[in-house]
C-alpha positions as CSV (number, residue, x, y, z in Angstrom):
1,M,26.4,40.4,8.1
2,S,24.0,42.6,6.3
3,S,20.3,42.6,7.0
4,F,19.7,41.1,3.5
5,W,21.5,37.9,4.5
6,W,19.8,37.7,7.9
7,G,16.5,37.9,6.0
8,V,17.6,35.1,3.6
9,I,18.7,32.9,6.5
10,G,15.5,33.6,8.5
11,T,13.3,32.8,5.5
12,T,15.3,29.6,4.8
13,V,15.1,28.4,8.4
14,G,11.4,29.4,8.6
15,S,10.6,27.5,5.4
16,A,12.5,24.4,6.5
17,L,10.7,24.4,9.9
18,T,7.3,24.7,8.2
19,L,8.1,21.8,5.9
20,L,9.3,19.7,8.7
21,G,6.2,20.5,10.7
22,Q,3.9,19.5,7.9
23,W,5.8,16.3,7.4
24,V,5.5,15.4,11.1
25,K,1.8,16.3,11.0
26,Y,1.3,14.0,8.0
27,L,3.0,11.1,9.7
28,W,1.0,11.6,12.8
29,E,-2.4,11.8,11.0
30,T,-1.6,8.7,8.8
31,H,-0.1,6.5,11.5
32,Q,-3.4,4.8,12.4
33,T,-4.2,4.2,8.7
34,R,-0.8,2.7,8.0
35,E,-1.2,0.3,11.0
36,F,-4.7,-0.6,9.9
37,D,-3.4,-1.4,6.3
38,D,-0.6,-3.5,7.9
39,D,-3.1,-5.5,9.7
40,R,-5.1,-6.0,6.5
41,K,-2.0,-7.1,4.7
42,T,-1.3,-9.7,7.4
43,L,-4.8,-11.1,6.8
44,L,-4.3,-11.1,3.0
45,R,-0.9,-12.9,3.4
46,Q,-2.6,-15.6,5.6
47,M,-5.3,-16.1,2.9
48,L,-2.9,-16.2,0.0
49,D,-0.7,-18.7,1.9
50,K,-3.7,-21.1,2.0
51,P,-5.4,-20.6,-1.4
52,G,-7.2,-23.9,-1.6
53,P,-7.2,-26.5,-4.4
54,T,-7.2,-24.1,-7.3
55,G,-4.4,-22.0,-6.0
56,W,-6.4,-18.8,-6.4
57,R,-8.5,-16.6,-4.1
58,K,-11.6,-14.7,-5.1
59,M,-11.3,-10.9,-4.9
60,S,-14.8,-10.7,-3.3
61,T,-13.6,-13.0,-0.5
62,L,-10.3,-11.1,0.0
63,S,-11.9,-7.7,0.1
64,G,-14.8,-8.9,2.3
65,V,-12.5,-10.5,4.9
66,I,-10.4,-7.3,5.3
67,G,-13.3,-4.9,4.9
68,A,-11.8,-2.9,2.1
69,S,-12.9,-1.8,-1.3
70,R,-11.8,-3.7,-4.4
71,D,-9.4,-1.0,-5.4
72,D,-7.8,-0.8,-1.9
73,T,-7.6,-4.6,-1.8
74,A,-5.9,-4.8,-5.2
75,R,-3.4,-2.1,-4.2
76,M,-2.4,-4.1,-1.1
77,L,-2.3,-7.4,-3.0
78,I,0.1,-5.9,-5.6
79,A,2.2,-4.6,-2.8
80,L,2.4,-8.1,-1.4
81,G,3.5,-9.6,-4.7
82,A,0.2,-11.0,-5.9
83,R,-1.5,-10.8,-9.3
84,A,-4.9,-11.3,-10.8
85,S,-5.6,-14.2,-13.1
86,E,-5.5,-13.6,-16.9
87,T,-8.7,-15.7,-17.4
88,G,-11.1,-12.8,-16.7
89,E,-12.1,-14.3,-13.4
90,D,-11.5,-11.9,-10.5
91,V,-9.2,-14.2,-8.6
92,W,-5.7,-13.5,-7.1
93,A,-2.6,-15.4,-6.1
94,Y,1.0,-14.8,-5.3
95,I,3.1,-14.3,-8.5
96,K,5.6,-16.8,-7.1
97,D,2.9,-19.4,-6.9
98,K,1.2,-18.5,-10.2
99,P,3.9,-16.9,-12.5
100,L,2.8,-15.1,-15.6
101,P,2.7,-17.4,-18.7
102,E,4.9,-16.7,-21.7
103,A,3.3,-14.2,-24.1
104,D,1.7,-15.6,-27.2
């Protein structure tokens, strides 16, 4: 094999190993954050499973209990299958419990 092909193979293998190393480093660095978010989602599920008489939970309560910003809390709630109310109040519930109404 010519030196050109050895160079191409070496470059390809080196690039692949660099990408793999960066991916493993990313997984290692974000592992604790993912575990923390999983714990937060567990708390959110518990709160949404017991919403109270109105069937809704206030965002201020949800974000306060899990110790997250409103944006982070909203991201996790959407991932759990929840939605905000259309009334303008900042309250949330599971979509299965409070399906979206028909459009006007």
